ROTI-488773 format. One line per field, with one value per residue (C-alpha): residue number from 1; residue in three letters; x, y, z. Coordinates in Angstrom, 2 decimals, always signed. Example, Ala and Ser with C-alpha at 12.3 -4.5 7.8 and 13.67 -1.06 7.14 Angstrom:
BEGIN
k	[1 2]
r	[ALA SER]
X	[+12.30 +13.67]
Y	[-4.50 -1.06]
Z	[+7.80 +7.14]
//
This chain:
BEGIN
k	[1 2 3 4 5 6 7 8 9 10 11 12 13 14 15 16 17 18 19 20 21 22 23 24 25 26 27 28 29 30 31 32 33 34 35 36 37 38 39 40 41 42 43 44 45 46 47 48 49 50 51 52 53 54 55 56 57 58 59 60 61 62 63 64 65 66 67 68 69 70 71 72 73 74 75 76 77 78 79 80 81 82 83 84 85 86 87 88 89 90 91 92 93 94 95 96 97 98 99 100 101 102 103 104 105 106 107 108 109 110 111 112 113 114 115 116 117 118 119 120 121 122 123 124 125 126 127 128 129 130 131 132 133 134 135 136 137 138 139 140 141 142 143 144 145 146 147 148 149 150 151 152 153 154 155 156 157 158 159 160 161 162 163 164 165 166 167 168 169 170 171 172 173 174 175 176 177 178 179 180 181 182 183 184 185 186 187 188 189 190 191 192 193 194 195 196 197 198 199 200 201 202 203 204 205 206 207 208 209 210 211 212 213 214 215 216 217 218 219 220 221 222 223 224 225 226 227 228 229 230 231 232 233]
r	[UNK UNK UNK UNK UNK UNK UNK UNK UNK UNK UNK UNK UNK UNK UNK UNK UNK UNK UNK UNK UNK UNK UNK UNK UNK UNK UNK UNK UNK UNK UNK UNK UNK UNK UNK UNK UNK UNK UNK UNK UNK UNK UNK UNK UNK UNK UNK UNK UNK UNK UNK UNK UNK UNK UNK UNK UNK UNK UNK UNK UNK UNK UNK UNK UNK UNK UNK UNK UNK UNK UNK UNK UNK UNK UNK UNK UNK UNK UNK UNK UNK UNK UNK UNK UNK UNK UNK UNK UNK UNK UNK UNK UNK UNK UNK UNK UNK UNK UNK UNK UNK UNK UNK UNK UNK UNK UNK UNK UNK UNK UNK UNK UNK UNK UNK UNK UNK UNK UNK UNK UNK UNK UNK UNK UNK UNK UNK UNK UNK UNK UNK UNK UNK UNK UNK UNK UNK UNK UNK UNK UNK UNK UNK UNK UNK UNK UNK UNK UNK UNK UNK UNK UNK UNK UNK UNK UNK UNK UNK UNK UNK UNK UNK UNK UNK UNK UNK UNK UNK UNK UNK UNK UNK UNK UNK UNK UNK UNK UNK UNK UNK UNK UNK UNK UNK UNK UNK UNK UNK UNK UNK UNK UNK UNK UNK UNK UNK UNK UNK UNK UNK UNK UNK UNK UNK UNK UNK UNK UNK UNK UNK UNK UNK UNK UNK UNK UNK UNK UNK UNK UNK UNK UNK UNK UNK UNK UNK UNK UNK UNK UNK UNK UNK]
X	[+0.00 +1.28 +2.23 -0.66 -3.29 -1.89 -2.00 -5.51 -6.81 -5.24 -6.82 -10.24 -10.00 -8.75 -11.70 -14.22 -12.78 -12.36 -15.47 -19.19 -20.99 -21.89 -20.34 -17.98 -15.10 -12.01 -12.19 -9.67 -8.07 -9.45 -8.50 -8.46 -11.62 -11.48 -8.87 -9.19 -10.76 -8.43 -8.04 -5.85 -5.72 -3.64 -6.42 -9.29 -7.84 -8.64 -9.57 -13.15 -14.88 -17.02 -18.57 -22.11 -22.87 -23.14 -19.97 -18.72 -15.84 -17.99 -19.27 -17.53 -18.95 -22.45 -22.37 -21.55 -24.27 -26.80 -25.81 -26.18 -29.53 -30.83 -29.84 -31.60 -34.80 -34.83 -34.26 -37.06 -39.46 -38.65 -39.05 -41.73 -41.34 -40.46 -41.97 -39.86 -36.41 -35.24 -33.80 -30.04 -28.15 -25.44 -23.35 -21.84 -19.45 -19.53 -16.23 -14.42 -17.21 -18.10 -19.28 -22.02 -22.78 -26.31 -27.14 -25.67 -27.92 -30.88 -29.92 -29.89 -33.36 -34.57 -33.44 -34.70 -38.14 -38.13 -37.05 -37.74 -35.06 -31.98 -31.36 -28.58 -27.31 -24.50 -21.82 -18.19 -16.89 -18.76 -18.88 -18.48 -19.52 -17.55 -18.27 -15.49 -15.40 -12.81 -11.84 -11.71 -11.64 -13.89 -16.63 -18.57 -18.54 -19.12 -16.41 -18.29 -18.96 -22.70 -23.09 -23.09 -19.32 -17.02 -16.81 -18.43 -16.62 -18.62 -16.83 -16.97 -17.35 -20.05 -21.92 -22.17 -23.39 -25.91 -28.39 -26.15 -28.71 -29.55 -25.84 -25.66 -28.78 -27.78 -24.28 -25.70 -27.95 -24.82 -23.69 -27.12 -26.65 -28.22 -26.44 -26.59 -29.35 -28.42 -31.04 -33.89 -36.07 -35.52 -38.06 -35.57 -32.87 -30.25 -30.44 -28.01 -26.86 -28.39 -31.46 -29.20 -28.55 -32.19 -33.22 -33.73 -35.54 -33.83 -36.15 -35.90 -38.98 -41.14 -39.07 -35.82 -37.30 -38.46 -35.02 -33.25 -35.74 -35.13 -31.37 -31.59 -34.49 -32.38 -29.71 -28.25 -29.65 -27.58 -25.73 -24.42 -20.70 -18.42 -16.17 -13.60 -15.19 -14.70 -15.67 -19.04 -20.76]
Y	[+0.00 +3.50 +6.03 +8.21 +5.51 +4.58 +8.20 +8.64 +5.54 +6.57 +10.01 +8.44 +6.32 +9.27 +11.34 +8.64 +8.19 +11.86 +13.66 +13.31 +11.24 +13.01 +16.24 +17.10 +14.75 +14.58 +12.03 +10.31 +12.42 +12.37 +9.44 +9.07 +7.53 +3.78 +3.85 +1.41 +2.77 +3.42 +0.78 -2.04 -4.81 -2.54 +0.04 -2.39 -4.56 -8.15 -7.11 -8.36 -7.98 -9.70 -9.08 -8.20 -11.91 -14.17 -14.88 -15.19 -12.71 -9.79 -11.49 -9.03 -5.97 -7.40 -8.41 -4.84 -3.39 -5.82 -4.80 -1.11 -1.76 -3.76 -0.94 +1.62 -0.43 -0.93 +2.78 +3.70 +1.33 +2.72 +6.41 +8.66 +9.59 +13.17 +15.01 +18.15 +16.91 +17.57 +14.76 +14.29 +14.98 +12.62 +14.29 +12.16 +12.53 +10.89 +12.46 +9.11 +7.16 +9.21 +6.15 +5.51 +9.10 +9.08 +5.74 +6.87 +9.90 +7.64 +5.48 +8.51 +9.41 +5.89 +6.18 +9.75 +8.67 +5.65 +7.04 +10.25 +10.61 +10.81 +12.36 +11.82 +15.00 +15.30 +17.76 +16.82 +19.57 +18.15 +14.48 +11.82 +9.15 +8.70 +6.38 +4.78 +2.62 +0.06 -3.58 -5.62 -9.40 -9.06 -7.36 -4.32 -3.44 -0.76 +0.18 +2.05 +2.65 +2.43 +6.05 +7.70 +7.71 +5.63 +4.68 +2.37 +0.62 -0.35 -3.20 -3.08 -6.84 -7.25 -4.22 -6.02 -9.25 -7.83 -4.96 -1.98 +0.26 -2.53 -2.91 +0.82 +1.02 -2.16 -0.89 +2.49 +0.62 -0.48 +3.14 +3.90 +1.08 -2.05 -5.43 -8.08 -10.69 -12.74 -15.42 -12.93 -12.66 -10.24 -7.88 -7.41 -4.96 -6.17 -9.69 -8.24 -10.78 -13.68 -14.00 -14.01 -11.72 -11.68 -9.64 -5.98 -4.61 -1.40 -0.40 -1.28 -3.07 -1.75 -3.49 -2.11 +1.38 +1.18 +0.04 +2.94 +5.42 +3.94 +4.24 +7.87 +8.87 +11.44 +12.12 +8.75 +6.99 +7.71 +4.84 +3.08 +2.48 +4.53 +1.94 +1.74 +0.58 -2.66 -3.76 -5.37 -6.51]
Z	[+0.00 -0.84 +1.84 +0.61 +1.16 +4.58 +5.69 +4.30 +6.07 +9.36 +9.04 +8.46 +11.60 +13.65 +12.52 +13.44 +16.92 +17.78 +16.54 +17.00 +14.35 +11.10 +12.31 +9.49 +10.28 +8.11 +5.32 +3.05 +0.35 -3.16 -5.34 -9.08 -10.59 -10.24 -7.48 -4.61 -1.45 +1.50 +4.17 +5.37 +7.95 +10.18 +10.19 +10.62 +13.36 +12.45 +8.92 +9.27 +5.92 +3.32 -0.04 -0.95 -1.17 +1.92 +3.89 +7.46 +7.37 +8.47 +11.64 +13.99 +12.25 +12.04 +15.71 +16.69 +14.46 +15.93 +19.44 +18.64 +17.01 +19.98 +22.33 +20.16 +19.95 +23.73 +24.27 +21.87 +23.64 +27.06 +26.27 +24.88 +21.20 +20.38 +17.44 +17.83 +16.80 +13.27 +11.19 +11.41 +8.19 +6.96 +4.26 +1.52 -1.41 -4.84 -5.96 -5.99 -7.69 -10.80 -12.76 -10.20 -9.17 -10.56 -8.92 -5.58 -5.69 -6.49 -3.51 -1.24 -2.51 -1.75 +1.86 +2.22 +1.06 +3.38 +6.77 +8.67 +11.35 +9.13 +5.73 +3.20 +1.54 -1.00 +0.11 -0.42 +1.85 +4.86 +3.91 +6.58 +4.07 +0.85 -2.06 -4.10 -7.21 -8.23 -8.58 -5.40 -5.03 -1.98 -3.99 -2.81 +0.88 +3.49 +5.98 +8.69 +12.36 +11.66 +12.82 +9.40 +8.90 +6.74 +3.07 +0.55 -2.29 -5.38 -7.16 -10.96 -11.48 -8.88 -10.20 -13.55 -11.95 -9.49 -9.56 -8.88 -7.20 -4.75 -3.93 -3.19 -1.03 +0.81 +1.63 +2.63 +5.05 +6.93 +7.29 +8.77 +11.29 +9.79 +9.81 +7.09 +7.02 +3.97 +4.62 +4.20 +1.09 -1.78 -0.17 +2.67 +1.55 +4.01 +2.59 +0.04 -2.52 -0.61 -2.88 -5.97 -8.95 -10.05 -6.99 -7.90 -4.84 -3.69 -0.83 +2.87 +4.16 +7.00 +9.69 +8.34 +8.10 +11.70 +12.86 +11.17 +12.60 +16.05 +15.64 +14.58 +16.84 +18.73 +16.12 +17.01 +20.06 +23.15 +24.73 +21.64 +21.64 +19.43 +17.84 +15.09 +11.88 +9.97 +6.51 +5.99 +2.83]
//
């Protein structure tokens, strides 16, 4: 790995651990179109990751997301809902994924039309979420803390094999706090590539929408652990 990518990855992790979620943290430097996204085993601890299709290498990341989600749901059940809080904004950048820029924007619109407590807005200068494109043997993945920060890699080969917009909305679901559930049906967005290449559903179902709204009920539900991010498909 080049010195530039190592420095960029280290900066991304430092930002995630030192600032509040979705609050304008530093992000990796710009890369040429098609360049690999920043990251390495040294940055991500055990290097837990997987592709968009089912696999066991993202178990650690999914376990943490499930724990955060369970805490948020319990918190939402125990407290009175508030109708006065504005939705939290997660800013994203498509600068490093020009091939898929239009689809990324469509994916943001899908999520914005599906949930009420968090909104995705494109703004490279304030982005805590960055999209990349490139070739990766692991396929497409999200590297995230589940709090609206991190990056998503869209793999060229996988984007030709599977419905690209579903890949994008699925991986964005991880950034919003949802874990994988590969055994679910096509109607479940976080089943990812589990149902196979013929699945073209790009929308979260009612349960997934409710979970994201619970997670972001008060900006991001208090009490969840701020943790370094790992890769998850």
